[in-house]
C-alpha positions as CSV (number, residue, x, y, z in Angstrom):
1,M,8.9,-20.3,10.5
2,I,5.7,-18.2,10.5
3,Y,7.7,-15.0,11.0
4,N,9.9,-15.8,8.0
5,F,6.8,-16.3,5.9
6,L,5.3,-13.0,7.2
7,I,8.5,-11.0,6.4
8,F,8.7,-12.6,2.9
9,Y,5.0,-11.8,2.3
10,L,5.4,-8.2,3.5
11,I,8.4,-7.7,1.3
12,L,6.7,-9.2,-1.8
13,I,3.4,-7.3,-1.3
14,S,5.4,-4.1,-0.7
15,I,7.4,-4.6,-4.0
16,I,4.2,-5.3,-5.9
17,S,2.6,-2.2,-4.4
18,I,5.5,0.0,-5.5
19,I,5.5,-1.4,-9.0
20,V,1.7,-1.0,-9.4
21,T,1.8,2.6,-8.0
22,V,4.6,3.6,-10.3
23,W,2.9,1.8,-13.2
24,D,-0.3,3.9,-12.5
25,K,1.8,7.1,-12.4
26,I,3.4,6.3,-15.8
27,S,0.0,5.4,-17.2
28,A,-1.4,8.6,-16.0
29,I,1.4,10.7,-17.7
30,A,1.1,8.8,-20.9
31,Q,-2.8,9.1,-20.8
32,K,-3.1,5.3,-21.1
33,R,-5.3,2.8,-19.2
34,R,-5.0,3.3,-15.5
35,V,-4.9,0.9,-12.5
36,P,-8.3,1.0,-10.8
37,E,-8.3,2.8,-7.5
38,R,-9.9,-0.3,-5.8
39,V,-6.8,-2.3,-6.9
40,L,-4.4,0.2,-5.3
41,L,-6.5,0.3,-2.1
42,T,-6.7,-3.5,-2.0
43,L,-2.9,-3.8,-2.3
44,S,-2.6,-1.3,0.5
45,A,-5.1,-3.2,2.7
46,V,-3.4,-6.5,2.2
47,G,0.0,-5.3,3.4
48,G,1.5,-2.9,0.9
49,S,0.2,0.3,2.7
50,V,3.5,1.7,4.0
51,A,5.4,1.0,0.7
52,M,2.5,2.5,-1.3
53,L,2.2,5.6,0.9
54,V,6.0,6.3,0.7
55,T,6.0,5.7,-3.1
56,M,3.0,8.0,-3.6
57,L,4.8,10.8,-1.6
58,I,8.1,10.3,-3.5
59,I,6.5,10.3,-7.0
60,R,3.8,12.7,-6.1
61,H,0.9,10.5,-7.3
62,K,-2.6,10.5,-5.8
63,T,-1.4,13.1,-3.2
64,R,-4.4,15.3,-3.9
65,K,-7.0,12.5,-3.4
66,P,-8.4,12.4,0.2
67,K,-9.3,8.7,-0.5
68,F,-5.6,8.0,-0.6
69,M,-4.1,10.6,1.7
70,I,-6.6,9.8,4.5
71,G,-7.4,6.2,3.5
72,I,-3.9,4.7,3.4
73,P,-2.7,6.2,6.7
74,A,-6.0,4.9,8.1
75,I,-5.3,1.5,6.8
76,I,-1.8,1.7,8.3
77,L,-3.3,2.6,11.7
78,L,-5.8,-0.3,11.5
79,Q,-2.9,-2.6,10.6
80,L,-0.8,-1.4,13.6
81,I,-3.8,-1.9,15.9
82,L,-4.3,-5.5,14.5
83,I,-0.5,-6.2,15.1
84,L,-0.8,-5.0,18.6
85,L,-3.8,-7.1,19.4
86,V,-2.1,-10.2,18.0
87,V,1.2,-9.5,19.9
88,V,-0.7,-8.8,23.2
89,N,-2.7,-12.1,22.8
90,L,0.4,-14.3,22.2
């Protein structure tokens, strides 16, 4: 039951992360109001990191910003460590 919820959550947060990242790219091109960086990083931190990183690389968005190109892989690494700690303690 918990695994089903976790998978559903990760799929949902990944889709949201992709949509918000693409929205920010479109807004940047159109010179419209942008998505705050803290929102993008928060979405990454709460589970959308892999989807956001892949999306950023595909659409070439924020790829020159160290905050994102170092920060999001660091978040992924921390998430993997957390998963390993949880699995080992089961």
